[in-house]
C-alpha positions as CSV (number, residue, x, y, z in Angstrom):
1,M,-8.8,-6.1,10.5
2,E,-6.9,-3.1,11.9
3,I,-5.1,-0.6,9.7
4,F,-1.8,0.5,11.1
5,K,-1.2,4.2,11.3
6,F,1.9,6.4,10.7
7,G,4.3,5.7,13.6
8,A,3.7,1.9,13.7
9,D,7.1,0.2,13.0
10,C,5.6,-2.3,10.5
11,L,5.0,0.6,8.0
12,R,8.8,1.2,7.7
13,E,9.9,-2.4,7.2
14,E,10.7,-4.0,3.9
15,T,8.5,-6.9,3.0
16,T,9.5,-10.3,1.8
17,S,8.4,-12.1,-1.4
18,V,5.6,-14.6,-1.5
19,D,7.0,-18.0,-2.4
20,K,3.7,-19.9,-2.6
21,I,0.2,-18.6,-3.1
22,S,-1.9,-20.5,-0.5
23,Q,-5.6,-20.4,0.1
24,E,-4.8,-18.8,3.4
25,L,-3.0,-15.9,1.7
26,L,-5.9,-15.5,-0.8
27,D,-8.4,-15.5,2.1
28,F,-6.3,-13.0,3.9
29,M,-6.3,-10.8,0.8
30,D,-10.1,-11.1,0.6
31,D,-10.2,-9.7,4.2
32,M,-7.8,-6.9,3.0
33,I,-10.3,-6.0,0.3
34,E,-13.2,-5.9,2.7
35,T,-11.1,-3.7,5.1
36,M,-10.1,-1.4,2.1
37,I,-13.8,-1.0,1.1
38,L,-15.0,-0.3,4.6
39,A,-12.2,2.2,5.3
40,P,-12.9,3.5,2.5
41,G,-9.9,3.4,0.2
42,I,-8.7,2.2,-3.2
43,G,-5.6,0.4,-2.1
44,L,-4.2,-1.5,0.9
45,A,-0.8,-3.1,1.3
46,G,0.2,-6.0,3.5
47,P,2.3,-3.8,5.9
48,Q,-0.7,-1.6,6.6
49,V,-2.5,-4.6,8.2
50,G,0.6,-6.1,9.8
51,L,1.6,-8.6,7.1
52,N,5.2,-8.5,6.1
53,K,4.7,-9.9,2.5
54,N,4.8,-8.4,-1.0
55,V,1.1,-8.1,-1.5
56,F,-1.5,-5.4,-1.9
57,T,-5.1,-5.0,-3.0
58,M,-6.5,-2.3,-5.3
59,N,-10.0,-1.2,-6.3
60,V,-9.4,1.6,-8.8
61,D,-12.2,0.6,-11.2
62,E,-15.5,0.3,-9.6
63,G,-16.3,-3.4,-8.8
64,V,-12.8,-4.6,-9.9
65,F,-10.8,-5.9,-6.9
66,E,-7.3,-6.8,-7.7
67,K,-4.9,-9.0,-5.6
68,I,-1.3,-8.0,-6.5
69,I,1.5,-10.3,-5.4
70,N,5.3,-9.7,-5.8
71,P,4.9,-6.5,-7.8
72,K,7.6,-4.8,-9.7
73,I,7.9,-1.7,-11.9
74,I,9.7,-2.5,-15.2
75,S,9.7,1.0,-16.6
76,K,8.1,4.4,-16.1
77,D,7.8,7.7,-17.8
78,G,6.3,11.2,-17.5
79,I,5.4,13.2,-14.4
80,S,2.1,13.7,-12.7
81,T,1.0,15.6,-9.6
82,F,-2.1,14.4,-7.7
83,N,-3.6,15.0,-4.3
84,E,-3.0,11.7,-2.5
85,G,-4.2,10.3,0.8
86,C,-3.4,7.0,2.6
87,L,-5.4,4.8,5.0
88,S,-2.4,4.9,7.4
89,F,-2.8,8.7,7.5
90,P,-6.5,9.3,8.2
91,L,-7.9,12.5,6.6
92,L,-4.5,13.7,5.5
93,Y,-3.9,14.6,1.9
94,S,-1.1,16.3,-0.1
95,D,0.1,16.7,-3.6
96,V,2.6,14.0,-4.6
97,V,4.7,13.9,-7.8
98,R,5.0,10.4,-9.4
99,P,5.6,9.0,-12.9
100,E,2.5,9.2,-15.0
101,W,3.0,6.0,-16.9
102,I,4.3,2.6,-15.7
103,K,4.9,-0.9,-17.1
104,V,4.7,-3.4,-14.3
105,S,4.8,-7.1,-13.6
106,Y,3.1,-9.0,-10.8
107,I,1.5,-12.4,-9.9
108,N,-2.3,-12.5,-9.9
109,E,-4.4,-14.6,-7.6
110,Q,-4.3,-17.5,-10.1
111,G,-0.5,-17.6,-9.8
112,K,0.0,-16.2,-13.3
113,E,2.5,-13.5,-14.2
114,V,0.8,-10.3,-15.5
115,I,2.6,-7.6,-17.4
116,R,0.6,-4.3,-17.8
117,E,1.1,-0.8,-19.0
118,E,-1.0,1.8,-17.2
119,D,-1.3,5.5,-16.5
120,G,-3.6,7.7,-14.5
121,L,-5.1,6.6,-11.2
122,W,-4.3,2.9,-11.6
123,A,-0.6,3.7,-12.1
124,R,-0.6,6.1,-9.1
125,C,-2.3,3.7,-6.8
126,F,0.0,0.8,-7.9
127,Q,3.1,3.0,-7.1
128,H,1.7,4.2,-3.8
129,E,1.0,0.6,-2.6
130,L,4.3,-0.7,-4.0
131,D,6.1,2.0,-1.9
132,H,4.5,0.5,1.2
133,L,6.3,-2.8,0.4
134,T,9.7,-1.0,0.8
135,G,8.8,0.9,3.9
136,T,8.3,4.1,1.9
137,L,5.3,6.3,2.8
138,F,3.6,8.9,0.7
139,I,4.9,11.7,3.0
140,D,8.5,10.7,2.0
141,H,7.6,12.2,-1.4
142,L,6.7,15.6,0.1
143,S,8.7,18.8,0.2
144,K,9.9,20.4,3.4
145,K,7.3,23.0,3.0
146,Q,4.5,20.4,2.7
147,M,5.8,18.6,5.7
148,K,5.9,21.7,7.8
149,E,2.2,22.4,6.9
150,L,1.3,18.9,8.0
151,K,3.4,18.8,11.1
152,S,0.6,19.0,13.7
153,D,-1.6,16.5,11.9
154,L,1.4,14.1,11.6
155,K,2.1,14.4,15.3
156,D,-1.4,13.4,16.2
157,I,-1.5,10.4,13.7
158,R,2.0,9.3,14.9
159,T,0.7,9.0,18.5
160,I,-1.9,6.5,17.4
161,G,0.6,4.6,15.3
162,L,3.1,4.3,18.1
163,S,0.5,2.8,20.3
164,Q,-0.1,0.1,17.7
165,N,3.5,-1.2,18.0
166,E,2.2,-3.6,20.8
167,I,-0.2,-5.3,18.4
168,E,0.9,-8.7,17.2
169,R,1.8,-8.9,13.5
170,I,0.2,-11.4,11.1
171,T,2.0,-14.6,10.3
172,L,0.3,-16.8,7.8
173,S,1.2,-20.4,8.6
174,K,2.0,-21.5,5.0
175,Q,3.9,-18.2,4.3
176,K,6.6,-18.5,6.9
């Protein structure tokens, strides 16, 4: 499974809700988890692998692989700065300010609604992956100064991403 890089159009598109959790979707999300592990990373969103659906996977706690479907933030509080990276921006890291605590809802792989309150790395990863579902990238949270410092690296990554625009996007038959 290929991970789309900055510059690929699919990273800036808003995703659509999942209406039905099919075995095909769950199998695809298993493949996303494998890709995330091999990359290596702790989160991977549908748009990063060409799927225009409200899904992402997370592996914040060792050995715990989460399939997150139709996520939403209900409330948030506090401020935290952390050095973030992204699989769509290989070897690029920068400090990003996000809420420290979040209350969220999502559908798990069994089709059950989950409501959770989290902080720390889990909250940060959830917010980062949720951003991908609205076409927002972690660089959109950076200051002009940070962007200027990363300009050369972003240009190189964007060249790769632009070349990926010819790759066919994923359409799951039962998810159309």
